[in-house]
N, C-alpha and C positions, 0 to 999 in steps of 0.2 A: 915269631922268633923265640928259639928252642931256650928248654931249661936250663943248657948250659949258657948261652946265650945272655938270658936272665942272669942266673949266675953271677958271670962277669962283671956285669952294670952291678948286678951287687954289691958282690965283694971291693967294684972301685968304689963307691960311696961312703964304706966303711963298714959292711955289713958281717957278722963274723956266723958262722955253720955248725950245726952235729947232730947228729942221723938218725933216721929213724925210719918205720921199715914202708918201704917203698917212694919216703920222702926224704927231704933235706930239711928239718928247720932252722930257720934265719931270724939273727938276732942283730936289730940295730940298739944300743941302748938298753930300753927295759921292754921296748917293743919287740911281740915276736911273728914271726908267721906259718905256713908248711908253702916248699918248693916240691912239686912231684919230680920223682924222678926216669919220669917214663918217656920215651922216646918220640913222644907227638907234642904239637907243635902247642905252646899256651896263647890260649888265645886272650883277646882282647877286655873280656868281663875279669876273668882270671888274674891280671897284667893290674889291671884297674885293683882289683880286691890287694892283691898283694903288696902295690904302694902305698894304700891307701892305710892297711892295716900297718905298714912302715912309718907314716907319717915320712914321704917322700913327694918332693912336688915335682911335677910332670913338668920333663925341660920341653923346651924352644925352639 
C-alpha cells in the first residue's frame, strides 16, 4: 500500500492532516501519528503502527 492509498483510507475514517518536513501529521480526535510522504510502499509494520496510534480497528 502506498502512502497516497493509506491517506485516502485514513481520510475515509475521519482523519485530518497537517504538513511536516517529509511527512504528514495525521490526527484522529486527540490521537496523532505521522505518515511518510516518500514514494515507496508502506510496509505491514508501519501500517499496523499507524492504525494502532490512531486506535483504528483492523477491518475484516
